N, C-alpha and C positions, 0 to 999 in steps of 0.2 A: 765518396764513401757512404754517406747517408742514403743516397739513392740505391746503391747496390745492396746495402743492408736491409732497407725496407722492402725492396722488391723481392729480395731473397726470402724474406719471411712471408710475404704475400704468396709467393710461388709455393712455399711449403703448405700454407693453408689451403690453397686451391688444389694442390696434389692430394691432400687429405680428403677434400670434398669429392674426389673421384670415387671414393668408396660410397658416398651418398648415392651416386647414380646407380650403384649396384644394390642399393637397399641395405647397406651395412652400417649406417650411422643412425644413432638415435637423434631425436629433435635437439636434445641438449648438446650433443656433439656438433651438430650442424650450426647451432647458435654460437658455440664456442669458436668455430672456424670463421664464421661471418664476423664475429666480434674482433677476431685477430686481424682480419682484412681491414676493418674500420680503424683499428688502433694503428696499424702500419701506414695507412693512407694519411692519418693525422700526423704521424711522425714525418712522413715525406713532406707534407705541407709546411710543417714547422722547421724542418732542418735542411731542405734542399734549396740551394742557392744556384739557380740556373739562368742562362741568358734567356731572353724573351722567346726565341724560337723553341728552344728545348723545353721551357716552362709550358708553352702552349701544347706541345706534343705530350708532355707528361699529364697535363690536365685532361686531355682526351682519354688517356688510359685510366686515370684514377676516377674519372667520372663514371665510366663503365663499371669499374670495380665497386664503387660505392652503390651504384644501382643494383648490382648483383647481390651484394651483401644485404642491402635493404630488403630485397625480394626474399632472400632466404630467411631473414628475421621475421618477415611478415607471414611466410608460409614455409616453415622449416621442413615439412614433409615433401615439398615439391622440389625436385632436383633440377628442374629446367634451367634455372639461372646459372648453373655451373658451366654450361656451354659458353655463355657470354663472358664469364670470368676467364675461361681458357683463351677465348679470342682476344681479350684485352691483353693477356700476358704474351700472346704470340706477337703482338705489335711491339712490345718492349725491345727485343733485340734488333728489330728492323730500324728503330729510331734512336737507340742508345748503344754505345760501345761498352759492353760489360763482358770482359774476358771470362769471368767466373760464371756467367749465366748458363744454366742447363735448361733446355726446353723441357716442358712437361713430358712425361713418359720416358725420361732418361735418368 
């Protein structure tokens, strides 16, 4: 349940960042979404108890999420990192069974 909760909130933040790619978000709004990604990754780290294989798969995803959030915080006017955030989220349903997961764009 914590995995689904945290990833759902990360998905919402990344979906909001799609507006950044269209030039519709202020730097403050970008920083807010990047902060939400960081917060939810920390939630996942603290609350997800997974077997070793699933944990390793999750770390691959959250590593990319953290890198993207850090890049956005460093240069909030640059929307380039949003693509890597989307790619990380695309890996999630391939590696984890989450019946409630909705791919971005849906």
